[in-house]
C-alpha positions in Angstrom: 35.9 29.2 -92.2 34.0 32.2 -90.5 34.8 32.9 -87.0 32.7 35.1 -84.5 35.5 37.7 -84.6 34.7 38.0 -88.3 31.1 39.1 -87.6 31.8 42.7 -86.0 30.3 42.0 -82.8 30.9 44.1 -79.9 33.8 43.3 -77.6 31.9 42.3 -74.5 30.0 39.8 -76.6 33.2 38.3 -78.0 34.7 38.2 -74.4 31.5 36.2 -73.3 31.8 33.8 -76.3 35.3 33.1 -75.5 34.4 32.4 -71.8 32.0 29.9 -73.0 34.6 28.3 -75.5 32.5 29.5 -78.6 34.7 30.5 -81.7 33.1 29.2 -84.8 29.3 30.1 -85.5 26.7 27.5 -86.7 25.2 28.0 -90.2 22.2 29.8 -88.9 24.4 32.1 -86.8 26.6 33.1 -89.7 23.9 33.8 -91.9 21.5 35.6 -89.6 23.8 37.8 -87.2 25.1 40.2 -89.8 21.5 41.0 -91.2 20.0 41.4 -87.8 22.9 43.6 -86.5 21.9 46.1 -89.4 18.3 46.1 -88.2 16.7 43.9 -90.9 13.7 41.8 -90.0 14.4 38.0 -90.1 12.3 34.9 -91.1 14.4 31.9 -89.9 13.5 28.2 -90.7 15.7 26.0 -88.4 15.4 23.0 -86.4 15.9 22.8 -82.7 19.6 22.5 -81.7 20.9 24.4 -84.5 21.9 27.3 -82.4 19.1 29.7 -83.3 19.1 31.2 -79.7 22.4 32.9 -80.1 21.5 33.7 -83.7 19.0 36.2 -82.4 20.5 36.9 -78.9 24.0 38.0 -80.0 22.9 40.6 -82.6 20.2 42.0 -80.3 22.7 42.5 -77.6 25.2 44.2 -80.1 22.2 46.6 -80.9 21.6 47.4 -77.4 25.3 48.0 -76.6 25.5 50.4 -79.6 22.4 52.2 -78.3 22.3 52.4 -74.5 18.8 54.1 -74.1 17.2 53.2 -70.7 14.1 50.9 -70.9 10.9 52.8 -70.0 9.3 52.0 -66.8 7.1 48.9 -66.7 8.3 48.0 -70.1 11.2 46.4 -72.1 13.4 47.3 -75.3 13.3 43.8 -76.4 10.4 41.3 -76.1 11.0 37.5 -76.9 7.9 35.3 -76.9 8.5 31.5 -76.3 5.9 28.7 -76.0 7.0 27.0 -72.8 8.4 27.7 -69.3 11.4 25.7 -69.9 12.3 27.3 -73.3 11.6 30.9 -71.9 13.9 30.3 -69.0 16.8 28.9 -71.1 16.5 31.9 -73.5 16.7 34.1 -70.6 19.7 32.4 -69.5 21.4 32.8 -72.7 20.8 36.4 -72.8 22.1 36.7 -69.4 25.2 34.6 -70.2 26.1 36.4 -73.4 25.5 39.9 -71.9 27.3 39.3 -68.5 29.9 41.8 -69.5 27.4 44.4 -70.6 25.2 44.9 -67.6 22.1 43.9 -69.3 18.8 43.4 -67.4 16.8 40.3 -68.3 13.3 39.4 -66.8 11.7 36.1 -67.7 7.8 35.9 -67.3 5.9 32.7 -67.4 3.0 30.8 -65.6 2.8 29.3 -62.1 3.7 31.8 -59.5 2.4 35.0 -57.9 2.4 38.4 -59.9 4.1 40.6 -57.2 7.5 39.5 -57.9 7.0 40.1 -61.7 5.6 43.4 -61.3 8.4 44.6 -59.0 11.1 43.3 -61.3 9.5 45.2 -64.4 8.6 48.3 -62.5 11.8 50.2 -63.5 12.1 48.6 -66.9 14.2 45.9 -68.4 16.3 45.6 -71.4 15.1 42.1 -72.3 11.8 40.5 -71.4 11.2 36.9 -72.3 7.6 35.8 -71.7 5.1 33.1 -72.5 1.9 34.4 -74.2 -0.5 33.6 -71.4 1.0 35.4 -68.5 2.1 38.3 -70.7 -1.5 38.9 -71.7 -2.6 38.7 -67.9 -0.1 41.5 -67.1 -1.2 43.4 -70.2 -4.9 43.1 -69.1 -4.0 44.3 -65.5 -1.9 47.2 -67.0 1.1 46.1 -64.9 3.1 45.9 -68.0 3.1 48.1 -71.1 4.9 47.3 -74.4 5.3 51.0 -75.6 9.0 50.8 -75.4 9.6 47.6 -77.4 12.0 48.1 -80.3 12.7 44.4 -81.2 10.1 41.6 -81.2 11.4 37.9 -81.4 8.8 35.1 -81.9 10.6 31.7 -81.3 9.2 28.3 -82.0 6.2 29.7 -83.9 5.0 26.3 -85.0 5.0 25.2 -81.5 2.9 28.2 -80.6 0.5 27.0 -83.3 0.3 23.5 -81.9 -0.4 25.0 -78.4 -3.1 27.3 -79.6 -1.3 30.6 -79.0 -1.7 32.1 -82.4 -4.7 34.2 -81.2 -3.0 35.4 -78.2 0.1 36.4 -80.2 -2.0 38.5 -82.5 -3.6 40.2 -79.4 -0.1 40.9 -78.0 1.1 42.4 -81.4 -1.9 44.9 -81.0 -0.2 46.2 -77.8 3.2 47.0 -79.6 4.0 50.4 -80.7 3.0 51.5 -84.3 6.7 52.9 -84.8 9.0 50.8 -87.0 10.4 48.0 -84.9 12.5 45.0 -85.9 10.9 41.7 -86.0 12.5 38.3 -85.8 10.5 35.2 -86.5 11.6 31.7 -86.0 9.9 28.3 -86.6 11.3 24.8 -87.3 8.4 24.1 -89.8 6.4 26.4 -92.0 2.8 25.4 -92.1 0.4 27.7 -94.0 -1.0 29.3 -90.8 2.5 30.2 -89.6 3.4 31.6 -93.0 0.3 33.9 -92.8 1.3 35.0 -89.3 4.9 35.9 -90.4 3.3 37.9 -93.1 1.4 39.8 -90.7 4.3 40.6 -88.3 7.3 41.1 -90.6 8.1 44.1 -92.4 8.4 43.8 -96.3 11.4 42.0 -97.7 12.8 40.4 -94.6 16.0 38.4 -94.5 15.2 34.8 -95.1 17.4 32.1 -93.6 16.8 28.3 -93.9 19.6 25.9 -92.6 17.6 22.7 -93.2 14.6 21.6 -95.5 11.1 21.9 -93.8 10.3 19.1 -91.4 13.2 17.1 -91.9 14.9 15.0 -89.2 18.4 15.5 -87.7 20.8 13.7 -89.9 22.9 12.6 -87.0 20.2 10.7 -85.2 20.2 7.0 -85.6 16.5 6.3 -85.7 14.4 3.0 -85.4 10.9 1.9 -84.8 9.9 -1.0 -82.7 6.5 -2.5 -83.4 5.1 -3.8 -80.1 1.7 -4.3 -78.3 0.6 -1.5 -76.2 0.5 -3.6 -73.1 4.1 -4.7 -73.5 5.6 -1.3 -74.0 6.6 -0.9 -70.3 8.5 -4.4 -70.5 10.4 -3.2 -73.7 11.4 0.1 -72.1 12.9 -1.8 -69.1 14.8 -4.0 -71.6 16.2 -1.1 -73.4 17.6 0.2 -70.0 19.4 -3.1 -69.4 21.9 -1.7 -72.2 24.4 0.5 -70.3 24.7 2.9 -73.1 21.3 4.2 -72.4 23.0 6.7 -69.9 21.0 9.8 -70.3 17.4 9.2 -71.9 14.5 11.3 -72.5 11.3 9.3 -72.8 8.2 11.1 -74.3 4.7 10.1 -73.7 1.5 11.4 -75.0 -0.3 12.3 -71.7 0.7 13.7 -68.3 -0.8 10.7 -66.4 1.1 8.4 -68.8 4.4 10.3 -67.9 3.8 9.6 -64.1 2.9 5.9 -64.8 5.9 5.3 -67.1 8.3 7.0 -64.4 7.0 4.9 -61.7 7.4 1.8 -63.8 11.0 2.6 -64.6 11.6 3.2 -60.8 10.1 -0.2 -60.1 12.5 -1.8 -62.6 15.5 -0.2 -60.7 15.9 2.8 -63.1 16.3 6.2 -61.5 13.5 8.3 -63.3 11.6 11.6 -63.0 8.8 13.1 -64.9 8.0 16.5 -66.2 4.7 17.9 -67.6 2.2 20.7 -67.2 0.6 19.6 -64.0 4.0 19.7 -62.1 4.9 22.8 -60.2 7.5 25.1 -61.3 9.7 23.8 -58.4 9.1 20.2 -59.4 9.9 20.8 -62.9 13.2 22.7 -62.0 14.3 19.9 -59.5 13.6 17.1 -62.2 15.6 19.0 -64.7 18.3 19.7 -62.4 18.6 16.1 -61.3 18.6 14.9 -64.9 21.3 17.5 -66.0 23.4 16.4 -62.9 23.1 12.7 -63.8 21.3 11.7 -60.6 18.5 10.2 -62.9 18.9 8.2 -66.0 15.6 8.9 -67.5 13.6 11.9 -67.8 9.9 11.2 -68.8 8.2 14.1 -70.5 5.2 15.3 -72.4 5.6 17.5 -75.7 5.5 20.5 -73.4 9.2 19.9 -72.8 10.0 18.7 -76.4 11.5 22.1 -77.4 12.2 23.5 -73.9 15.0 21.1 -72.8 18.5 22.1 -73.8 20.8 19.4 -72.2 24.0 18.3 -73.6 25.0 14.5 -73.9 21.5 13.1 -74.2 22.4 9.6 -75.4 18.9 8.5 -76.6 15.3 9.7 -77.1 12.5 7.1 -76.6 9.0 7.8 -78.0 7.0 5.6 -75.7 3.9 7.0 -77.5 4.0 8.4 -81.0 2.9 12.1 -81.2 -0.5 12.9 -82.7 1.2 15.9 -84.6 3.8 14.4 -87.0 6.1 17.4 -86.7 6.4 16.8 -83.1 8.5 13.7 -84.0 11.2 16.0 -85.3 11.4 18.1 -82.2 11.5 15.2 -79.9 14.4 13.6 -81.4 16.0 17.0 -81.7 16.7 16.6 -77.9 19.6 14.4 -78.8 22.6 14.9 -81.2 23.0 18.5 -80.1 26.1 20.6 -80.6 27.5 18.3 -83.3 27.2 15.1 -81.2 25.6 11.8 -82.4 22.5 10.3 -80.8 19.8 7.6 -81.1 16.1 7.7 -81.1 13.8 4.7 -80.7 10.0 4.7 -81.2 7.5 2.2 -80.0 4.7 1.7 -82.3 1.5 -0.2 -81.3 -1.1 -1.4 -84.1 -3.4 1.6 -83.4 -0.4 3.9 -83.9 0.3 2.7 -87.4 -1.4 5.8 -89.1 0.7 8.2 -86.9 3.8 6.4 -88.1 2.8 6.9 -91.7 2.2 10.5 -91.1 5.5 11.0 -89.7 7.3 9.2 -92.5 5.4 11.4 -95.0 6.2 14.6 -93.3 9.9 13.8 -92.6 10.2 12.3 -96.0 12.0 9.1 -95.0 11.4 5.4 -94.2 12.5 4.8 -90.7 14.1 1.3 -90.0 11.7 -1.0 -88.1 11.9 -4.2 -86.0 9.0 -6.2 -85.0 8.7 -7.3 -81.3 5.1 -8.3 -81.4 4.3 -11.7 -80.1 7.7 -11.8 -78.2 7.5 -14.5 -75.6 10.1 -12.9 -73.3 8.3 -9.6 -73.4 5.1 -11.5 -72.7 6.6 -13.3 -69.7 8.1 -10.0 -68.3 4.9 -8.1 -68.6 2.9 -10.9 -66.8 5.6 -10.8 -63.8 5.6 -7.1 -63.5 3.7 -5.4 -60.6 1.2 -2.7 -61.2 2.7 0.8 -61.1 -0.3 2.1 -59.0 -2.1 5.4 -59.6 -4.9 6.1 -61.9 -5.0 4.2 -65.1 -4.3 6.1 -68.2 -7.3 7.4 -70.0 -7.7 5.9 -73.5 -7.3 8.2 -76.4 -11.0 8.3 -77.7 -10.7 11.6 -79.8 -12.7 10.9 -82.9 -14.6 8.0 -81.2 -16.7 9.6 -78.5 -19.9 7.9 -77.9 -23.3 9.6 -78.7 -24.8 11.1 -75.6 -27.5 8.4 -75.4 -24.8 5.7 -75.2 -23.1 7.0 -72.2 -23.5 4.9 -69.1 -26.3 6.2 -66.6 -25.0 8.7 -64.1 -25.7 8.2 -60.4 -28.6 10.1 -59.0 -27.4 11.6 -55.7 -31.0 11.8 -54.4 -31.4 8.0 -54.1 -29.0 5.5 -52.4 -28.8 3.3 -55.6 -28.1 6.3 -57.8 -29.1 6.4 -61.5 -29.3 8.5 -64.4 -33.1 9.3 -64.7 -34.1 12.0 -62.3 -35.0 14.5 -64.9 -38.1 16.6 -65.5 -39.8 13.7 -67.3 -40.7 12.1 -63.9 -38.4 8.9 -64.7 -36.8 7.4 -61.6 -32.9 7.0 -61.4 -31.6 3.5 -61.7 -31.6 1.9 -58.2 -34.3 4.4 -57.0 -37.2 3.0 -54.9 -40.3 2.2 -56.9 -43.2 4.6 -56.4 -46.8 3.3 -56.2 -49.1 5.0 -58.8 -50.3 8.4 -57.5 -47.5 8.9 -55.0 -45.6 12.0 -54.9 -41.9 12.0 -55.5 -39.7 12.7 -52.4 -39.0 16.4 -51.6 -35.5 17.0 -53.2 -34.8 20.2 -51.5 -34.8 23.9 -52.9 -33.2 24.6 -56.2 -30.2 26.9 -55.2 -29.6 28.2 -58.8 -33.2 28.6 -60.0 -34.1 26.6 -63.1 -30.6 26.9 -64.3 -29.4 24.4 -61.8 -32.0 21.7 -62.2 -29.8 19.7 -64.6 -27.5 19.0 -61.5 -26.4 15.5 -60.2 -29.1 13.6 -61.8 -28.6 14.5 -65.3 -31.9 16.7 -65.8 -33.2 18.2 -69.0 -31.2 21.5 -68.9 -27.8 21.6 -70.7 -25.9 21.9 -67.4 -26.7 18.4 -66.0 -24.0 16.5 -64.2 -22.5 19.3 -62.2 -24.5 19.7 -58.9 -24.0 22.9 -56.8 -25.3 26.2 -58.4 -25.2 24.6 -61.9 -24.5 27.6 -64.1 -25.1 27.3 -67.8 -21.6 26.0 -68.7 -22.3 22.7 -67.2 -22.4 22.7 -63.4 -19.3 22.0 -61.3 -16.8 23.2 -63.9 -14.2 25.4 -62.2 -12.6 28.4 -63.7 -9.2 27.4 -65.4 -6.2 28.7 -63.7 -4.4 31.6 -65.3 -1.0 30.6 -66.9 2.2 32.6 -66.2 5.2 32.1 -63.8 8.0 34.5 -63.3 11.6 34.3 -62.7 13.9 37.5 -62.6 17.3 36.8 -64.4 
């Protein structure tokens, strides 16, 4: 059997691996490391949890050790793109851990904090820069970072980049890279057609191709099952699962951020220590939730798919899919949070009647029939649901994609100019619902000056312009819409 000592890695790397207790490479590491060390491009197809971070980090560090050129100012020698903050942080920690005897400088750039610290950390140049696409593009636009010194590009979790809408930003980033020959490493758990096209644009001809698992297959060591249950009784069923002491360290996945908070509150009411993590949480909140989960202070971590490939925590006993994902490939990545590093694990998925089609898509993509059990019309679950207190907070919005009503079917909007408030109030002279009736010939009440000219007339009363419903200055985009916050956070490793 191949050992790390057989791969020709630099001595400082072997020492770091020995410190971590690693002696035998995983299949993707054994196949990828020798080729990457020689400078070849790589196309790697590997599920999460197969050790692919070390498959590119170790040979990259070996190449840096052989050629110790300093990084250019405000640039990096190696650029790693990752889809989420959590994954970017963990990749940065891996580089730091494996390169601790080499004096390698590592910076991690992602959304959520101010730019100043990032700019200072990169001012002198770094060996390895790990970044999410959004914040990196922000820096490139401000010219606080250049990519002129990049010798090696790594694109990790490319298919999740596609799911999150990062393909266009990635193409923009690639245009900032130097034209000179560079090494490109491309990793994806699945290979949809759009990702295959992107790999052809980035990789040099004849890359080394490594595939350790068939496309979109599920982890063999995960014991999977589906429980059919009414949507309203999922909370009771989840509490029942936690009555089993074997559910020691559990990740629960929901479809929405609001749903994650409600599920976490419901578990707390049932006496289960829980924390939630999603995109609306601040970086500090997310880090505290992960730290408490890793330390065993909470049994359940409730997460959205943003964390599906960014959480690398040992000894996760179970993954529970409270809501089935809209993208079938996400099922594979979710259950990949358990059964890591050769361990066994279990995955439970709840399926309500309106999720049956999602389950069919999952079984088709993963090429398996998942064992199922029917808990519908369960009297015990019904009694528990009836006795449960409300979790509080705003109710989760229903998933109405594909079934949005026509504009004319929406409920009338309140007219702020009248106490009763209605939806009329446009140029056609109609009165809003609840507005006082005018006698024939009466002039309408003075509504005050139009602050935005004709563009603002569609304001609160839902007038005839396209911007109705916003109030205020009412620009053409639809009134009251605020400018979206830019992505990007920073942590200097």
